C-alpha positions in Angstrom: -90.4 -31.4 17.2 -89.8 -30.6 13.6 -89.3 -27.1 12.2 -92.5 -27.3 10.2 -94.4 -28.2 13.4 -92.9 -25.2 15.1 -93.7 -23.0 12.2 -97.4 -24.1 12.3 -97.5 -23.4 16.0 -96.0 -19.9 15.5 -98.5 -19.2 12.7 -101.4 -20.2 14.9 -100.0 -18.0 17.8 -99.7 -15.1 15.4 -103.4 -15.5 14.5 -104.3 -15.4 18.2 -102.2 -12.3 18.7 -103.9 -10.5 15.8 -107.3 -11.4 17.2 -106.3 -10.3 20.7 -104.9 -7.0 19.7 -107.6 -5.8 17.3 -107.9 -2.1 17.7 -104.5 -1.5 19.2 -101.9 0.8 17.5 -99.9 -1.1 14.8 -96.6 -0.6 16.7 -98.0 -2.5 19.7 -99.1 -5.4 17.5 -95.8 -5.5 15.5 -93.8 -5.8 18.7 -95.9 -8.7 20.0 -95.7 -10.4 16.6 -92.0 -10.0 16.4 -91.5 -12.1 19.6 -93.7 -15.1 18.6 -90.8 -17.2 17.2 -88.7 -16.5 20.3 -91.6 -17.6 22.6 -92.4 -20.7 20.5 -88.7 -21.7 20.5 -88.4 -21.3 24.3 -91.7 -23.1 25.2 -91.4 -26.0 22.7 -87.6 -26.4 22.5 -85.7 -24.9 25.4 -87.6 -24.6 28.6 -88.4 -27.6 30.8 -92.0 -26.7 31.6 -95.1 -28.8 32.1 -98.6 -27.2 32.3 -99.9 -30.1 34.3 -97.1 -29.8 37.0 -97.0 -26.0 37.6 -95.3 -26.4 41.0 -92.5 -28.7 39.8 -89.3 -27.6 41.5 -87.1 -28.6 38.6 -89.0 -26.6 35.9 -87.3 -23.8 34.1 -88.4 -20.2 34.5 -89.0 -17.2 32.2 -89.2 -13.6 33.7 -90.9 -11.5 31.0 -90.5 -7.8 31.7 -91.3 -6.3 28.2 -95.0 -5.2 28.3 -95.1 -4.8 24.5 -94.8 -8.6 24.2 -97.6 -9.6 26.6 -100.1 -10.7 23.9 -97.5 -13.1 22.3 -96.6 -14.4 25.8 -100.2 -15.1 26.7 -101.0 -16.7 23.3 -98.0 -19.0 23.6 -98.9 -20.0 27.2 -102.5 -20.8 26.0 -101.2 -22.9 23.0 -98.9 -24.7 25.4 -101.8 -25.6 27.6 -101.3 -23.5 30.7 -104.9 -22.1 30.3 -107.7 -22.3 27.8 -107.5 -20.2 24.6 -110.9 -18.7 25.3 -109.1 -16.6 28.0 -107.2 -14.7 25.3 -110.3 -12.9 24.1 -110.8 -11.2 27.5 -107.2 -10.1 27.8 -106.9 -6.9 29.9 -110.5 -6.8 30.8 -111.6 -6.3 34.4 -111.7 -9.7 36.2 -109.9 -11.5 33.4 -107.4 -14.2 34.1 -105.1 -12.3 31.7 -104.5 -8.8 32.9 -102.6 -6.1 31.0 -99.3 -7.1 32.7 -98.5 -10.7 33.7 -99.5 -11.6 37.2 -97.7 -14.6 38.7 -100.2 -14.8 41.5 -103.3 -15.5 39.3 -102.1 -16.6 35.8 -100.8 -20.2 35.3 -97.4 -20.3 33.7 -96.3 -16.9 34.7 -93.1 -17.0 36.8 -92.8 -13.4 38.0 -94.7 -10.2 38.1 -94.7 -8.1 34.9 -94.0 -4.4 34.7 -91.1 -4.4 37.2 -88.6 -4.0 34.3 -85.7 -2.6 36.1 -85.9 -5.3 38.8 -86.5 -8.3 36.4 -82.9 -9.4 36.2 -82.6 -9.3 40.0 -85.7 -11.4 40.3 -84.4 -13.9 37.8 -81.1 -14.1 39.6 -82.9 -14.7 42.9 -84.9 -17.5 41.4 -81.8 -19.1 40.0 -79.8 -18.7 43.1 -82.5 -19.9 45.4 -83.1 -23.1 43.5 -80.8 -26.0 44.4 -81.9 -28.1 41.4 -80.3 -27.5 38.0 -82.8 -25.2 36.2 -82.5 -22.6 33.5 -83.8 -19.1 34.2 -84.3 -16.7 31.3 -85.0 -13.0 31.7 -86.6 -11.2 28.7 -86.1 -7.4 29.0 -86.6 -4.3 26.8 -83.6 -2.9 25.2 -84.2 0.3 27.2 -83.2 -1.7 30.3 -79.6 -1.2 29.4 -80.0 2.4 30.3 -81.3 1.8 33.8 -78.8 2.0 36.7 -80.5 -0.8 38.6 -80.0 -3.2 35.7 -76.3 -2.5 35.6 -75.9 -2.8 39.3 -77.5 -6.2 39.1 -75.1 -7.1 36.2 -72.2 -6.1 38.4 -73.4 -8.2 41.2 -73.7 -11.2 38.9 -70.1 -10.8 37.8 -68.7 -13.2 40.3 -71.8 -15.4 40.5 -71.5 -19.1 39.9 -75.0 -19.3 38.2 -76.5 -16.5 36.2 -79.7 -16.1 34.3 -79.7 -15.9 30.5 -80.6 -12.4 29.4 -82.7 -12.0 26.3 -83.8 -8.7 24.7 -86.1 -7.7 22.0 -85.2 -4.4 20.4 -87.6 -1.7 19.3 -88.6 -2.2 15.7 -89.2 1.6 15.3 -92.5 1.2 13.6 -94.7 4.2 14.2 -92.1 6.2 16.0 -91.6 9.8 15.3 -88.3 10.9 13.9 -86.7 14.3 14.6 -87.7 15.3 11.0 -91.4 14.6 11.8 -91.3 17.4 14.4 -90.8 20.0 11.7 -93.6 18.8 9.4 
């Protein structure tokens, strides 16, 4: 796939994210938009995934534990063909296929439960270790994860492991955050 094709896909995904997140705080939208290129690169260039063969044992996995990026994650999965784009417009609504946090039990293309941030790396490692086929497992975590003891204990356990998941992080962009100076105004 050419870079211009990937740029077009990313642009379309950004449009979907903006439509999905209408009415949310700007910081939430900015975080999701900042991850679009990463998700497009993974799902069109790195991960071995096939929406038609969801149960394939040799497919790669992505554990996504950063709740700020969920709209971009869902928009990319829809564009990749895991479910119809019309599902994006009911994101987070009661009974929707796409809940506020990713749910691997109900949403096609989701590889693990969302929201269990401090356990995401352990989950990714378990998937990698339990798979006898050569697959890639990526774990996308918040930068704050590096301050959680469970995360570091998992990293220590991985130290001598033969296979380890790739760890990706998207840092806070700081948009909309209060600074210490704001407290005095």
